[in-house]
Each structure stands twice: as structure tokens, then as C-alpha cells.
N, C-alpha and C positions, 0 to 999 in steps of 0.2 A: 629806166626809172632809177635815180639815184637820189642821195640824200639831199643835194643841192637842189634838184627839181621839186623835192617835197617842201623844202624850206621855202621856196619861192611863193608857194601857194599859201602858206601858213598865216600870213599877215592878212588874209581875206576873210578869216573866219568871223562869223557874226551871228546875230540872233534876230528873228523876226519881230517886228513891233518896236524897235528902238527909236529914239528920237534922232533926227538928223543933226549934222554938225553945227548948225546954227542955234541949236537949243542950248540952254545952259549946261556946261559940262559938270559942273559940281557946286557945292555950296556949304553953308554953315548950318547951324541948328534951325534957322528960321525957315529952311527948305525941307523940313521934316513933313511926312505926309500927314493926313488929318488924324490917323490913330497914333502918330508920333513913333511908329514902329521902326522906320528907316530913316537915315539922313545921308544925303548924298556926300561923298567924300570931297572935302575942299580941294579946288584946283591950285596947283602950285607950278612954279617955273620948272622946266625940265633941268635947269641948273646949267653951268657953264660947261660941263662936260658930257652931254648926251651924244649917243651914237645910235643909228638905226640898226639895231640888234640883228635884224633879219638880213642884213646886207652881206654878212659873213656866216657861212654854215657852222662856224665854231660855236655860235651862241646858243644853239638849241641844245641845252644841257641842264642837268640838275646840280652837279657839282661845279662851283664857279671859282674854285680856290686857285688853281694852277701853282700850288706850291707856296702861296703867299703866307707868310708867317701870320699868325693871329689865332685867337680862340675859336673853336668851331661853333657856328651859329646856324641852327635850322630855322628858316623862314618859312612861315605858313601864311598865306593870305587868301581869305575866303570872300569871294566876289558874290554879292547877292544884288538883285534887281530892285530898283527904287519903285517900280510899279506895283510888286506884290511881296516884296522882301523874301523872295525864294532864290535858292541857289541858281548861279549862271554857269553852265558847264560849257566846256570847248571854247573858252576864251583864252586868247594869247596874253600872258603877263610877263612883261619885261621888269627886271630890277637891275639896278647898278649902284655902286657906292665906292667910297675911297678904301684905301689900304690901311693898314694899322699906323702908317706913317703920315696918312692924310693926303695920298696922291691918288689920281684917277688914270687908269689905263687909257691909251688911245690918243693922247695929246701930249704935246711938249710945248711949254712956255715958261715965262720966268717964275711963276709961282707953282709949276707943275712940271719940272724938267725931266727929260730923259725917258718919257712914256709913249712916244709915238709908236704906233704899230703894234702895242701891247694889248691884250685882251681880257686880262685878269679881272674877276669880280664883277662880270657882266654876264647875263643870260636870260633865257626866257623858258617858260613852261606853258602848258595848257591846264585850265582848271578841269577837275574831275567832277564826277556826279555829284558830290558835295559842294561844288564851287571852289574848291581849294586848289592853289597852286603851291608847290613846295620846292624849296632850294636848299642846298647846303653851301654855306660860304663862311667867311670868318666875321667876327664882330668888327665894325668899322672903327677906324680911329676918328680924329677930328682935325680941322685946320682953322686957321686964323678967320674970324669973322662968321664961323657957322658952328652950330651945336652939332653934335653927333647926329647923323640921319642916314636913311636909305631912300633912294628915288625908286619909284615904280610907275608903269604906265599899263593900263588895261585896254586892249584892244577889243571894243564892243562890235563894231562892224567896219566897213571899208572906209566910212567918213567919220566916225566917232571914236574917240578914245578919251579915257579919263588919266589925267597926268597928276600925280601928288606926291607927297613924301611922308615917311613914318619917323618918328623918334622913340626914345626909350625913357622909362622911369629914371629920374636923376640918381637916387640912392643906389640902385641896383647897377647902373652903369658905372659909377665912380667906384663902387666896390669891385667891379670886374676889371676896371684899369688898375687899381691899386693891387690886386692879386696877381697881376700879370704885367708888373712893371718893366720886366725885362723885354717884353714884346712892344708894349705901349709906352715908348720911351719918353713921350711928350707929357705924360702924367695926366693928372685930372682934367676933364673938360672944363675950361674956364667960362664957357658960355652959359647963360641961363635962357629958359624958354621966352622969358619977357624980353630979352635983349636980341633973341635971334630974329632976323628980318623975315624969315618964313613963318615961324610958329608965334611971333608976338601978338598976332590978332586972334589967336585961339589955336588950340591943339586937341580938343577933346576927342575927336574922331580920328586922330593920327597919332595917338599914344599906344603904341604896341605893348604887349606884355613882355616881360623878360624873365625867364625862370631857368634853373640849372637842372638837367636830367642826369642824375647820378647813374643810370644804367648805361646810357650812351656817351656819357662824359662830354656832353654838347649842351651849350646854352640854346634854348628855344624861345622864339618870338612869334607872336600871333596877332593879326589884325584882320577885322572884318571891314570890307570895302564895299560901299554901296555906289552903284553906278546906274545911269539912266537905263530903262529897259525892264524886262520881265524875265524871271526864270520861267521856263517852258517845259512841258510834258515831253518825255522821250517819244517822239513820233516822226513822221515825215514832214512835219510843220516847217522845220528849219532847213533851208537848202540854199545852197549856192548853185550856179550854173543852171538856173531854173528852165531855161530853154532845152536842156540836154538830159538832165538826170536829177533824181532826188536821193539823198541819202539820210536814212534815219539813224538814231542812236541805236547801238547794239543792244540786244535783249538777251538774257536779263542783264542789267547794269546797276549795281555792281554784278560780276559774273564770277564763276569759279570753273575751271577746266575747259569749257567750251562756251561759245556765244554765237549769236546769229545777227547779222547786219542786214536791214531791209534796204533794198536799193530798187528804185523805179526808174526805168529807161524810158524816155520819150521817143527814142529811136534806137535800133538795134546797134551793137558794137561789141567791141572786146572789152573785158573788165579785168583790171588788176587791183587786188587788195594787198597793201603792204602794211606790215606792223614794224613801228619804230620803238625802240626802248626810249627812256627819258633822257638819255644822253645822245639821241640823234643817230643811233645805229640801227639800221634795218636788219631785223632778226628773222623775218619770215615774208614770203610773197605767195599769194594764191592767185593763180590765173584761170580766167574763164573765156574762152573764145566763142565768138558768134552767138552771144545772148540776143535774144529777140526783145523788142519793144514790150513793156509791161512791168509788173511787179515781180521781184526775185528776192529769195531769202538766202543769203550766203553765210553758211555755218563755218566757223573757224574753231577747230578741235586743237587747243594748245597743248594738251597732254600728248596727243598723237604726234605733234610737231617738236615734241621735246622741250617746250617752253614752260617756264614756270607761270603760274597765275600771278600776274603783276599788272600795274598800270602801264598801258601802251597807248600810243597815238596811232590810229589807223587811217591810212590814206586809200581812198578809192579813186581809181583812175578810169575813165571812159575814153576809148579811142573809137571814133566813128567818121562818118563821111564828112561831118562839120568840123572835125579837128580832135584835139586832145584836151580833156577837161577833167580837173581834179578838185577834190575837197578832202577835208580830214577831221577827225573828231578824237576825243579821249575815250578809252574804254577803262573802267575802273574795277580793281580787283576787290573781291569780297574778302572781309577780314574775320 
């Protein structure tokens, strides 16, 4: 079981009760629920340079910079369900954006030369118990015809994902460019929200915060993203591979030191639990051979394993007479 095998399964994460792909993916203020508490994130184009981020094991990571010049930016996206406005954990969130010079990795063409085969400023994470996916990147530049923005995609289940973009307050953004003119050599962003072809029809639910953290010397941005579905309790309700096994959320979650993962096998087999850090490195493996059908509670003692209490993704793999089956979830550290 290696990192690449883990990554192949991560795109299948989902929640029970979400709408199928034929349902509306997102919308504007008119699609608020009756209480007006949640509004679906507007759907936008994936843009000219999207990639399937799970096609390359490089992209499961928290730090996307790869040495790119730019002001450090901490991106936090909090995903909530439209059905009940509750956090949605264990969803895969992709982000990608241009460099300080306005170029995208992965493609080469007249307006984006010399970037084929490169992977900078792209990556994905999983939402934690609070529904938050976090990235460390650089503040993006801009290019002709578009205001400064970041693309993101939230995978809710195997048949539905929400694709959108975020942007930043104008004054704060222009001040950042002016204060770092040696990096952002194109100068101030000339576009307005009204002239941008994505945000000209509205941007209320896509305007992220932008603040400077003096302690970390990073800018920070935050956006709450509402997608179709419901936040669900931590239990065995949500499961993939329903014909073979069910995996619950670790308990307690958030955890400290040790935690227990509930697993229900519909037929006996060998079980492996792998822990991956948020940059895709496997840091621990727990093997259990010959488990019988039924409910099991697998305790992971991170202190005993010499691992710090931190956010990890855990993958449960079951090998039985029917084949090999995997699923994974995020475990969240107590603060």
C-alpha cells in the first residue's frame, strides 16, 4: 500500500444524502434556504488551465509553492452543507491559481509559455471536523482579461462536485501589490469586479477575507463555501464500499494523543490502517490480520507511535476474498 494507491481512492470520498449530478450545482442569493442561513456557492468555469489534481501524486499536499516567488498566503475554505448549514468533513478540495507573473503550471501556449509539465500552485486537501481545508501558497498575480482570483473545486461525492472561484477585497489586494512591487512587477490589478467576466454578475459569496498575520508573517484568506448536501454526525452512516465494509469517523474527533476508528466488516479479511500527513507522506501503518465479520474498534495511539497530535488522513484497507477495498477520512487534532 503506497501513497499512489491511497491517492487513487481519495477522489471517491463523499457523503450520504447529497444530490446527484443532475441537480443544480450552485447558485446565487435566490437559492438561499427558507431561513436564509446558507447560500450555494455560485458555479463558475474551471478556467483555461484546470488539471485533474489526483492524476499525479504530487498534488496531495498543503504547501503548494514549490519555490515560487510571492507573498505567503494561508488559504482556508470552510465547506458547509446546504441542507442543514453544518460543516462537511472528509471532502476533497482542490485549488489552483496563477503565479505572481500571471502564469499557470501544467500548460504551454502563446499566453502561457514554457509551463508544460510543471506543477506549482496546485494541490488538494481534505476538510477536517470543522469542514475546513487549509493550504499554504502565494498571493496570486493577475493576467490580461481577469481580475486576481483562485479556482477551487469541492468533491462531494463520485458524481457531484462544486466548481467556483474566489477573489479579494480591492483595496487590500492593491496595497499588497504596491508593498511588494519587486515581486509583482505587473503592478496594480487593472480589472474591476464589474468588468471581470466571472464576477460581473455578482460576487457576494465569493469575496474572501484578506488579512495580514504579524505573528506568522503570512497573509490569510478565508471563505465559507456552501455545497449541496448535509453535514452529518460522526458515525457509520457515511461509507464507501458498502458491500464490503463501513468506516466511521474516529472518536473522539478532534482527538488528542490516541483515537479509535470504528470499522464494520461485512465479511472477514485483513485490515490495514495507514496514516498520511497533509503533504501525502505515510507516517504510520497499523496491520490487523484475519479479522472476522462484524464490528471492530481500532485504536491508534499516536503518542506510542512517536507521532505528534496533528491533522492526518487515515486510510482503511480491507483485503478479502472479494478483492481489495479502501476508503479514507480526515482526523482532526484538538487545539
